[in-house]
N, C-alpha and C positions, 0 to 999 in steps of 0.2 A: 550452440545455437541449433545445430541439426537435431539434437535430441529434443530440444524445446519444440521445434516445428513438428517433429514426428509425434510427440505427445499430443499436440494440438490437433493434428490430422487424425490420430487415432481416436481422440475424443469425439470428433465430428462423425467418424465412421460408426462408432459405437452408438451414438445418439440416433443416427439415421437408420441403421440396419438392425440394431439389437433392441434399443430402448423403444423407439417410436415405430419400428418395423415399417418404414415407409417404402422400402424396397426389399425384395427377397435376398436372403443371404445364401448364395449357392456358388458353385464353382466359377461360373462366368463373372458374377459380380465380385467375387474375391479376387480374381485375376485383374479385373478392371480397377479395383480399389488399389491393389499393389502397384500396377503400372502407372495409374494417374498420380498416386502418391509420390513415387520415386521421381517422376518427371516434374511434378509441381515443386517439390522440395528442392530438387537440384536447380531448377530454373530460378527459384526465389533466392537461393543461396548465391548463385552467380550474379544475379541482378543486384543484390544487396552489397556484395563484395566490390562491385564496380561503381555503383551509384550512391551507396551510403556506406563507404568503407569504415571499418572499425579498427582502432588501434588499442591493443592491450599494453602498450609500452608508452605511457604518458608520464612525464617527469617534470617537476617544478625545479627550476634552477634560480640561483641568486648570484649576482655579481659579488665578488669578494675583493677586498683591498688588503693586501699584505702590508703590514706596517714595518718599515725599516727606518730607523732614525738616520739623519744626515751626519750625526756626530756620535762618537763612542764615549761612553762614560758610565758611571755608577748610578743606578736608578735610586732616587730618594723618595719618590711618591708615585702611587698608582691609585688615583682617586675614583676609578670606575668600578662597577660591580659586574661580575660575570652574568651574561644573559639578560642584562638590563639594557633598555634602549639608551642610545647615546645620540646626541644631535651634532650636526656638522659644526665644528669649532669647539666642542667640548674637549677639555684636557684629558688625554689618555694616560700619559705618564710624564714624569719630570726627571730629567737627568741632572745630576749635580752641576750647577752652573758656575761653581767657584773657579775652576781652572780657566774657563772661557772668559770670565770676568777679569781674571788676572791678565790674560793676554790683551784684552781690550784696554785695560788701564795702562799696560806697558806701552802699547802702540800709541795710545793717546798722548802719553808723555813724550815719546820719541817724536811724534808728529809736531808737538809744540816746539821742541828744540830745532827741528829741521825747518819749521816755519820762521823762526828767528834768523837762522842761517840764510834762508832764502831772501828774507827782507833785507838783510845786510848786503847780500850779493846784488840785489836789484839797485840798492842805493849807490853802489860803486860802479855800476855799468857805464855811467857817463864819464867816469874819470879815466879809464884806460880800456884797451881792447881785451886784455887778459881777464878783466872782470866779467866779460860776457861769457867766457868759458866756465868760470866759476859759478855764474848764475845758472847756466844750463845744467851743470852737475847738481847744484842745490835743488833745482826744480825737479830733476829726475828722481833724486833721493826722496824729496817730499811726495811726489806722485806715487812712488813705490810704497812708501809707508802708509799713505792714505788708502791705497788699494788693500794693503794687508789689514788695515784697521776695519775696513768695510767687511772683509771676509771674516774677521774675528767677531764683529758685531752680528753677522749672520749666524755664525756658529752658536753664539750666546742665545740668540732668539730660538734657534732650532733645538736647544736643550729642553724646551717644552714642546711636546708632541701633541697635536690636536687631531680630532676625528676628521677625516677628509669628507665623509658623507654621513647622512643619517643611517643608523643601523644598529646592530647588536654585536658585541664582542663576546664570543663564546670560546670555551676551552682556554680560559685565561690562566696562565701559569706564571706570569711576570710578577715579581714582588720586589719591594725595596731591598737594596743590597746587591742585587744581581747586576751584571754588566750588560748593557745594551750596546750591540755592535752595529756599525754602519755598513757592514758587509751585506750586499743585496741578496746573497744566498742564505742569509740567516735572519729571516723575518721573525719578530718576537711576539706578534699577535696578529689576528685577522679580524677585520670589521666586515660583517655581512651587510651588504646594502639591501635593506628590506623594502625599499621604495619601488623597485622595478622587478617584480618576479617575471621570469621567463618560462613559459610553458611550451615544451616541445613534445611532439608525438612522432613516433616512427611508423612508416607505412611501407608495405612492399611496393615495388615499382609499378605493378599492374593496378594496384588499388588507387593510384594517383592519376589514372587515365583521364578522369573527368573532374577532378578537384581543381578549384580555382580560388584565388584570393578573394575573400569576402563571403565565401560560403558559410552558412550557419553550422555551428557545432554544438554538441551536448557532451558534457564531461561528468564522470562519476569518480570522485576521489576516494581512495581507500579510507582516508581519515574523516570523511563526511558521509557516513552510512545513511541510506535512505534519502539522499539529497542529490539532485542533479543541477548542474551549472551550465548556463548557456554562454555562447561566445561566437567568435568568428575566426576564420582562417586569416592570419595576419601575413604570413609569408610561407612560400615553399622553398626550402633550401635546395639549390640546384646542384649539390655536390655531396659526396660522402668520402670518408677517409680511405675507402677501398679504391677510389679513383685518382688519388694523388700520385704524382710521379716526380719525386724529388731528385735533384741531380745526384748521380751515383755512377761509380765505375763498374757496378755489377749489373749484368743483364737480367732481364725478367726470366723467371724460371717457373714452369708450369709442371707441378708434380701431382696435384690432386684436383678434384672437381672444386672450382671456386664457390664459396658461399655467396648466394645472391645478396647484393647490398640492399639495405633499407634506407629510405630517404626521410629526412626530418621535415616536419611541418611545424611552424611556429603558430601557436594559438593565442588569442587574446580574449579573456573573459569580459563579459559585459560590465559596465561601470557599476551596476547595482550589486555586484559581487566583489567589488574592489577591497572590501574590508574582511574578506575571508582569511582565516588563519592558515595560509598556505606556506608551510615551512619548506626550506630548501631540501630537496630530496623527496618531497611528497609524490606519490605515484597514483595512478588511476587508469581509467579507460576513456576513450573519446570516440565519438561517431561524427563523421562529416556528412552533411546532407547536401548533395549536389542538386542541380536543376533537372536531373534525369530521374525517371521512374519514381516520381513523387508519391504515387499512389501506395507504394509499399514502405514509405517512411515509418508508418505506424508500427510495423514489425520491428524495425531497428530501435524505435523509441522504447518499445516494450523490453527489448534486450538490454538496453542501457539501464533502464530502471531495475531490471532483475539484478544486474551487476551491482547497482547501488544498494539494493536490499540485502544482497548476500554479504555485503561488507559488515553487516551487523554480527555475523558469525565468523568473520575473518576468512571467508572463502575467496 
């Protein structure tokens, strides 16, 4: 940006003193040009950094849902296609339900037997006191089997795994014949939630002096050369990982100059850009326009558009 401002100032000086010769070009005017230029450019850079801060670290994030089945078994069907959209409720894969069906059938038969025993015990309750104890035992056995049956029916239903959100399954390696495990540490696929992109930009601490929620922003994404996107500041994240202090038996140790922390700002693009193809991990730059020094916003707008145009050549 300093180079750009210097070139603009140099062009103005050339036009006034060399091309149009409106003023003489001598030692006094040369000294004045250098002094005024340094002061003006420095003041403009400081004002822009505080009042229209720029972040070159903008990233698009997506929530991801790691899929872990509730039951373990052999996969018999994977009806989805990699990188193709899936809707909430679509079948992701099917685990062989045969062994779960066997367990349901066994417990159903066992429950019928225990129901007969329970009915007989209830019929004898009025005959003698001992029958009451028998009835209670029969009731307990029936309740236990009924609970086991419900659990088995749940396992049978969970042998078919459905998409929890609208999104895309990428890096799909699951295939029929593989074993899907219910261990939480072994997810077998990931669904990317494409409905709610999260755009974060990091700023230095000083750059956030005048930034407030609701301030307008302009973004230039690397994957959208020549195009700028408008939006708003949605939230200023009031913490950073460098500030966390987890419980530990180790004392803090200061061995080097700490790196100044940068704070995240969550941005929301305007609704008219909601259909932009912003993939998870997309990067870019963003400028926030505060309510201060609004007269120099035009310079920052030019800088943002220059970044957008440079994306054509991958700079």
